[in-house]
Each structure stands twice: as structure tokens, then as C-alpha cells.
N, C-alpha and C positions, 0 to 999 in steps of 0.2 A: 504494500500500500504506500502511495506517495502523494504528497500535496505540493502543488506547484504555484508559482506566483500568478496572481490575476492581474496586478498592475503595481507599479512602483508607488510608494507613498513619500511625500515630502515631509521630512521630520522637522519639527519646529524647535527642538532643543533637546539637550541631553537630559534624560530622566534621572533625577536625584531623589534621595529618600523622601517619599511622601509628597513631592512637589512637581514631578515631571509630567510632561504631556504625553509621552509615549508609553505604551504598555511594556512592562518588563517581562523577561523570560521567567516563567514559573516552573521550577524543576526541583526534584529531590535527587540527590546522589549523582551529580553530573560527572561524566568523564569525557575526554576530548582527544581528537586526533586530527591530522591534516592529510589531505590528499591533493596534490597539486597546490593550487592557490586557495583552496577551500578548507575551512575548519568545520568539523562536525562535533556536536555535543550530543551524547546519549544519556538518557535518564530513566529512572523508575517510572512506570506507568503501564497502561494496557498495551501489550505488545512491544514495549520499549520505545519510547518516543525519542525522535532525534531532530536536530536543528542544524542549519548550516549558516556560515558567515564567511566573509572575505576579510574582515577587519577586527574580529573579536568583540565588536560593539553592537552591530546591527545584525539580528538573527532572524532567519526565515524558518518557519516550521517545514520540515522536509517530509516527515511521515512517521511510520511505525516499522519496526523490523519484522514483527510477526503479524500476519493477517489473522492467523488462528493460533490459539495457545499451543505450546509444545505438547506432544502426545503423552509424555511421561509425567507432566506436572501434577495432575490430580491424583495419580497413583502414589506418588511420593509425598505430596502435600495435600491431604484430603480437604483442608480448609482453604486451599488456594482460591482467590477471588478474581483471577484474571489479570491482576497486576503483577508484572515481572519486575523484580527488584534489582537495584544496585548493580548495573552492568559494568563491565570493563571492556575496552576496545584495544586490541593488540595487533600490530602490523608486523608481518614476517614474510619475506620472500614474495612480495607483491600480493599477498592475500591479507584479508582482515578477519580477525577472530573476535567475535563478540560473545563474551561470557556473561551469564545472567543467572539470577536466583529465582526459585519458586518456593514459597513458604507461606506461613500465616503468622500474624503478629503474636510474638511472645512464645512461640513454639519452635522446637528444632526438628519438626517434621519438614525437612528442607532438602533441596538439591541444587546443585550448580550445573548448568548446561552450557553448551557452546554452539554457535551457528557461524557459518563461514560465508564470505562473499569475496568476489574478485575486485569489486569496486564499491565505493559508497555513493556514487553518482546515480540516482534513479533514472536518469535519462540515457545512461549507457546501455547498449545491448547486452553487456556482460553482467549487468546488475541482477543478482539473484541470491537471496539468502538460502543456504542449505543447512538445515539443523543437523548437528552431529549427535544429539542426544545428551544424556546425563554424564557428567564427569565424576562427580562425587556426591554422596548422599549422607545425611545424618539421620539417625533413628533414635527416638526418645528411649531412655533407660539403657541403651547400648552405648551411645556416644555422648560424651560430656562436652561437646562442642556443637556449633551450629553452622551448617553448610550454606552460608550466605555471604554477600559482600566480597566477591572474588576480585583480585587484582594480580596482574601478571608482571613479573620482573625477570629480566635476563641477566644472569651473572657474568662475571668476567670471562668465563670459559664458553659462553654462548648457550648455556643451559637455561631453559625456562622453568620458573617456579611460580606457583600460585599461592598467594597469601589469602586468607579469608577468616571469617569468624565474627561472632557477636555474642556478648554475655557468656554464660556458662564458664568454661575454662579458658576463654579468651581467644587469642589470635594464633592460628596455625599456619604452617608453611608446608607445601607438599611439592615434590618434583613432578614435572610433566614429561610425558613421552615426547620425543622429537616431533611426532605428528601433531602435538598441541591439543589433541581432542580426547586424551585419556591420561591417566596417571602412569608414570614410569614404573616398570617392574625390574627388580624388586622395588616395592614402594619405599620411599624415604620421606619421613615426616619429622617436623620440628615444631616445638612450641616457642613463640616469639614474645608474647606479652599477655598479661592478665592483670586483673585487679582483685583485691580481697573479696571473697564470697562467703556468705553465711554458711557454715558447715552443716547447719540443720536444714538448708533448703533442699527440697526434693530434687532428685536427679533430673526429672523431666521439667523442672522449673528453670526459667532463665536466671533466677537469682538476682542479686543486687550488685554484681560486679560489672558495672556499665562501661564496657569497652567494645568497640566495633570499628568497621570501615577501615581496614588496613590499606596502606598504599606505600610501596617501597620505591624510593627515588635515588638513583645513583648520581653522586657528585664528588669529584675530586678524590677518588679513592675510598669514599665512604658510601655505605648504604643507609639511607635515612628512612626509618619506619614512622610514618604518620598514622595516627589513630584518632578516633573521636571518643571522648569521655562523656558520660552522663546521658541525658535523655533527648531524643529527637522526636519529631512528628507530633508534637503537642501544642503547636501554635505558640501562643504567648506563654504557655507553661513549659516550653522547652528550655533546657539549659546546656545544650550541646556545646562542646568546645574542642579545638584541635590541639593535639599533643604530639610530641616527637621524641624519638631516641635514635641513636646511630650505632653502627657496627662496621668493622672492616671486613666482615663476612656476611654474605646474604643470609646465612642460617643463624646468625647471632653469635654471642649474646648482644642485645641492644641495651644501651644505657643512656640515661639522660645527662643533662649538663652537670649535674651533681654526682654523676657516677652511679646512680641508683639503677639497678636492673629493671627493665620493663616487665620482666617475669615476676618481679616483686612489687608491682604497682607503680613503678617509676614512669616518668614522662615529663618533658619540659613543655610549658605552655607556648604555643605558637600564636593563637588568637582565640578570643572568647567574645561573648556578646557585649554590646554597647547600649547606650540609651536608645539609639535608633534601630539597632538590630539586636533583638533580645537573645539570640543564640545563633550558632553557625557550626557547620561541620561537614562530615563525609567528603573529605577533600581528595583531590588528585594533584599531581605536580608534573609540569612539562617544561621543556626547553625548546623554544622556537627562535631561530635566527639570532642566537646568542643571548636571548632574554628568557629567564625562568619565570614561570607563572604558577600561582596557586589557584586551583579551581574548586569551588565548593558551593553549597547552598546556604543561605542565611534567611532568618525569619524576621521580616520587617515589622517594627513596632507600629508604624503609621498605617499599616495594612492588616492589622489584627493578627500579626504573626504569620502572614502568608510567606511561603518559601520562594526565594528569588535566586537566580544564578548570579554568582560573583566570580570574576576573573581578575586577580590582583597580581601586580608585579611582585616577584619573590626575590629578595636579596639575601646576603649572607654576611654574618658578623662572627668572627672567630670560629668559623666552621659550623655555624648553626643558622637555620632559616629564620628570616625576619620579614614581616609584612607590616605595612603602615595601616592602622585601624581607620585613619581618615580616608583611605582609599575606598572604604565601604560606601561612603557617600559621594566621593568624587568620581568614581568609575562605576558605570552602570551598563547593563545589557538591555537592548531594546528589541522587542518583537515587532518587526516591520511587516507591512502588507495588510490588505483589508480583511484578511481571514483566510483559512485554508479552503482549498477546493480539491476534491478528489480528481485525480488524473489517472484514468485506467490505461 
């Protein structure tokens, strides 16, 4: 399914917090890539929603990855409501691998799948998503982790790894097969980060160790593990925030600025909510044309906690990531065009 432009729109100004004239891009769990001169953002939603832009500011709704839900989703996640969660997009050897999650809120009846395309341009004759099925599954009372929030990183040897996890025993890392659509055999698993959890919590319960949304970014010989602490998806009651640790090995151990291991609840604050943005999180990080960016969603106070796409310049001080909170208001994403129209 794709949506194409009906007509260009003249933008009257840049949309800032609560005052702009243009509609902002409303997403949860954004990830991004670039093909040619076009950037694409993928996000949680029915069928995985995605958008395109040539300048990282003005975005056009492109469409959905899935016209029909994956065949395995309801078998693995009986409470699945049609919304596919927290994708990641990974490019390798001219192909695009879109990893996604099927689950239901607060449960670890979850699975991560992957679908593949030769191009992200819906107008190309080569455009066709081919689902490869499930990669990994979590089962209540068997697994003390949650198979959602996948993110792919390639180590210095060219091996692809998938980090994932939410609540329970935190963030896991597993090696992928070279074909990128299944786990490597023999399997290799690592624990990367977790937060203290009430030992009396039932195994099938998410518990109170609120950590999720891992993303590993390579920079100057370090692997930086970004995670989100605390609660998302509650509008004005959200208190999501972005934390980070680093390691010289993709498998860890990851430690924060104070040397505390992320497996012991460590993590250094990258960004948290402000007066205008009550909370923010589920980030990814990218480098384009020599500039690093932090991509995430933030809940806008002036819009009753509605989630908005934010793409902020990422800088570094003493080997640690830094963002300017003022950029939350200075920099915005605009949804342009008079509205989507289906193009068969």
C-alpha cells in the first residue's frame, strides 16, 4: 500500500511547540534510513507506517509496509490488535531488512519478524515487501525477556547482531545468521542491560524494571547502547527518558559515565522531558554526510501529550553523546501535503 502526493503545499512557517501552522509528524518508535537522496522514517502503527523526506524537515506520508498482518502474528501474540510495533530498518548489500514486533501491551507473548525489499521507493518496479516470517519469539513463564523492540548493529568483523527487549530481565543481544532472517547457529546470546525488578513479581508479569528500546550506535571505536527508562505511551502521564552506556565490544559489558554497569541498573542521562515536552524516548542514532542525529518521539505538552517525531543534531563531549534540549522547540518535522490518497 502506498500514498502519493496530490499537490504541493506552500508552508507558511516552521512549526514550533504548540505555535506552528503546519501539522507535525505523529509517530511512536521512529527509525530512519536513506536511499539515494530520500530519507525514510518507519514507525509503530497498523502495518508499519512510513514517511519520506529530502531534507529531514518536511515529510510526506508514503504508506504502510504491510497491507495485511503477518501470518504468524496472532498465533504468537493472541492479543495482537493489528498494530506492529517498534521497527528497525537495516540496509545490507542493496537490500532493506525491516524488523518489526507483534505483541500486546504488558505481555511477553511476543515475536520479532522481518520483511525484505529491494527498494523503498513505491514507484519503483522493484518495490515489493517479502515477509520472511518470525525470527525470535518469547513465551510467558518460559522466557524472562520480551521479544520486542529489535535493532540491528554490525560489529567490526561484519557480523550482524540484534538487540531487543522490554521490562522483564531487560535488554538482550543475539547473533544473526548471515542471511539476516534467522538466528545464527549455534545460537549466541548476551545480556546487555537491566534495571532492578521486584523479586516477588510473577514471571509472566512485566514487573517494575522499566527499560526498553535498545539501539547500538558505533562511534570512534566504541559501541554506545541507548535505552529508554520509565514509562511510554501514557500521554501526559509518560515519563520516558533516554539513557546510554558504552563498551568497546558489541557484546558488552556496557557502563555509564560513572563506570556503573548497565546490567546493574546503570545508564547516563542523554535527554529527558521538559516543560514543553513532558517525556521522550525510543531513540535511534544515525550519521549522514558527517553529521550525527538522534531520532526519537516526544510527547508535546501543548498537544495533550501527543507523540511527535524529533530529529536532533547529536554531538559528543569527552566521548559521550550530547543533545541540546532547546532543539526540541527549535527543530520540528512537518507533515506536508493535503492528505494521503491511495495509489494502486
